[in-house]
Steps between C-alpha positions, in 0.01 A plus 500: 500500500171648354678620192660163449164328543331746245782428243457134554142513441537703196763265372270205553241661283726569196494140359122489527482840318731360234286183466170672473570664163608164356204331651270766348672446162447131517133542587460749230667272248279208614184706464610627155571137400155372607333791316638392176522125569191439278718592204749213591211264528365595150848467346553159643146387410564610152825305480343186621215546240757543220687201638193284494439596140864437397549156668171368353532659160524149324197353681175501303158325494324513155304196538363300787526125565463235764407635840478857370267407221282292728480794738385722205249240378341502838478864499348497144251230561391540863305759680670741745382302810591162349853633404579681822346239731568156340299281738636133501830580338825364639612846573307807645691821431211741459710812569741419228215397259338849573825674415549271183135577390557871536846471309344303225202735464741787454739320272236345287647358167828679557702203620825671474398745790539231761882535510493889562234449768711233660807730488312778657358283782848356560639856512244589765646219716850627442385845604371324822827331536674829473303669778527197723863470439551867557319485828692199616836632401447866552658544159331585172794346304459156682119516442559565133745197477222290661255611222754463224606149596141395546433613131814358341488150659427194278208407723279758331466283179153373581367841650575672162477229240158351591142633545492295822801689621269759641384242756864438619579875520173577697579217748863614529398858576248406770743261672754775516228719647450239768872495579517878501194538734633241739843659507353847589273340756787343678734796485268802544286606785124537464492321167231244584302595196781363275448169646128514397606596151738208484207266582287656219785461266549140597132427442530665157823342377355153571226574231777625257718193548445235761869437545516794738275328762841399644542842636230462774754389775696822426198685641494289820881537545471880469241503778697272731820696429304827591368312803161633396208436745249673274227232426391704193844448334506126569138464375577702184784266413300192566181641338699585174623150478177308605281716274736454197504115571118495538439685168735253324336203641155618401603596153756232387429239760853492651730705714819354348672700219539338163856421375665591185419351160141395619645277782390478861757593765372220730574232241827627368678634823826338593710633791835422351403662170355802686833551687692486170272751341546729798876483451459578137296806587758632734758448211263698265492796748880510510517485109571132461261323253481162663201374299472348160525703179151490402411682822774762517651522146859428612597265776793564723711242333461675164552852629810664349798550736481876494138493614572263783780735619271795503235300697755371753637852538159632557433225760819590681380860530176377660689272736724798610198715554329221698812445705524883576126486596536212742807660653304817556204322647696283749721798610188703573507556874141614531292188531188652366667623194670170440172316548331730246776430246468119545116529494501690168759261346288207617195661328691509162629148545167348598336673191765393249489147660123476482506597130776254428302231676181574309682473171676168599191267556409456139659303206740777380643833591446787253698818530180722506422335837825622646454866393335584826770343709762671298321836547485449880869417497564833331306682762703312770813616340367863528403432869860373583646809331279717701604336833858529404479866427267584784596821674702641201352826392378501135740797424801261553469333154843357505465354849164341390656360181817351641508200561136388514358716207798373297410148561137566391614681195747225408231243537282679248790560275598128490146358471367748246700362190449143647116536505507660145686181376239296668228686322660431171427121572121561516445338162592170660239513771213261445221726382722747310523304172121432486435876573740587208302274264159652589653846482617416151164341405335838602760686299454314176106512519340765700771748496557451134152477363305692775129429524499325159625192674145452650315221337806366302617149507867471605687195390812412713743261325604253769429509884823419659431786743216281634230775506208372696152502357396757771784740389408445135134581559550785742814690399341723250196580700705724709541738214151489379295799590165369383464178684183411277705521179638198314788359688850442355566124445835327546572183301817300529625321197779268418538623134374770290333218316261477782341837416328661210599810309609816678223758482414826678377310810814283528828544687773237498763494772824291552668420822852624561640289796844652478352847601187380686293686239247473223567608135230624272535301181161601349643656189737220436230232535261701275777517237538120529131433478435740223827619336436797270726528204288796352160645458322382824454698820411275775443771755180593322450212251538717181648340193633654177413406150813283492646348809679196629506337854598184660253344749565218745206252498348354826481151631238407243695669215224728408540875414173696522478824295223753525488772236298813584465749226364833616407641163229433235516185301461571132549133371807321371711554819742210535756393773793296387698305756833342372667221705874443516479217243318738246166365577231762466157546645260753370227627734228714362376785715117472484426642849680740719611227735659186352641221706756249357706210638844384397606146588861444593707258730468566877737771611625559146635840390280567196619796264208662345489776215179711460399691187177693476348640180328768702575754778298707752448822332384679814806418704644814647866402462757309291778333707714375207519513123194281492150596610308355801281223373308351789509380865631158566455319828717185541446220760638146515394168651 
């Protein structure tokens, strides 16, 4: 009996002895993986940065206009305190204005730097999405997909393509920070400090964009769900809200947020319209462009069938994942665990719902407002995956992948090309054509001529682009380093007859509506105004002994000629001008500067032939078979 008992005890230990090496190997593998985990993070972060640069490679800002230009003009004309703290304005976003002031101080006159800065800041948010998604899902791959889908979505158009996009990105980043802090506060023990951080973030985000004031109830719901009896936490939430409102009231005279397009929410709000806008936003999150073309580039009715199929397939993947999540939650036998799942899901739903509600109360819905809701939906997807794979050890990659990881991967696979298609429709969004025009204006002026553009007069043939007086006055100030120097002047004309001759201080542009661009026609107009057959060099006014030109007269039909002879007058110098009909005028050169007028019909092309019986002996060069005679300046009126 004793022997049998001993064998039995020995036999019972053998399985444990066999398990221990495997357990030690698993622990060793886990420690090794964590030791080199930072390399995986670096690789994924590098991939996200590369993706951000690639998907935004066609976005550029070369010139500022409208709201961006107004923001810059305030920076250039106001003091630091006036700019950052605009007392009496309709909006008080001092934290954003501080960031914008710093950004413009760094950028200076290099307007093209704004897009790279926007890309880097948005990449920072994508990195945050990666780490949040990884923590929620316990999978680096799922976290990476969260960051990648955040970057590739069509909703990034404004954050990248406008100077003011920094404001939207900052607000989105802070809002996600609030969501993350509240999630950890609800799900982790002894994380009360995170709730206080969420209160600070809430206070700050309201002074980046007032739309996020709507997140205040989320703080209270988190406290109620946690059943907090800590008066400090309740006071912190209420204090952040009341202090923010008090500051707004003292500075701008109201606590209500302003609406889009300089409207007031209290005057434009309609419940039915708000509900419809909310439904549109839900459609946007699931890949359906339910708004008008000028707001999204391609409405759902115009989307190609292949894109619709991809979007619908991606939505099916999300629905299957959600169904699996709900099944997992309601089959959970442990009540505390089930309550935790429902509480976390409720937090995501309330956050997304609050952001949707805040974007539905004004006169329209822009995709940039839905970016934060979409980002939270991606994190919720990661959370559902994490719940569905809970308890599966990281080493069992296949078990973690099938079926739930496959659904997440398929969603990204289907939506990635669909979002790229939507991005190709950016040129149809309302501000894109105008930004293209101002980019072109900068390209054919400042980028082509450099600092020489300063002080010139730019004539623009036509104004079908409806450039405002403010934009015309301010556009070139952005590029001017010396603000005390002579400003570039923009003049709109209906015909080249409305301007004089083209000289070194003149540029002439023409609108190209088909390409939303401007074309530099300075040389062509110069040739029309003063066409040189031979012997005249209008870039420095020298004329040969024998030359022939055709001049277009002005509205009075007068052609003014100024002859400047840089040599010594010996007597007998004669200038002969022959008209087309053979009429000759002989002008004696008695002084070094001689002025002469030729009368013609208004806007007449007048051929003139010049002959000199002298030349400038000290001229350092000879440009043709004839010698340089004198300098001739031409003007018309």
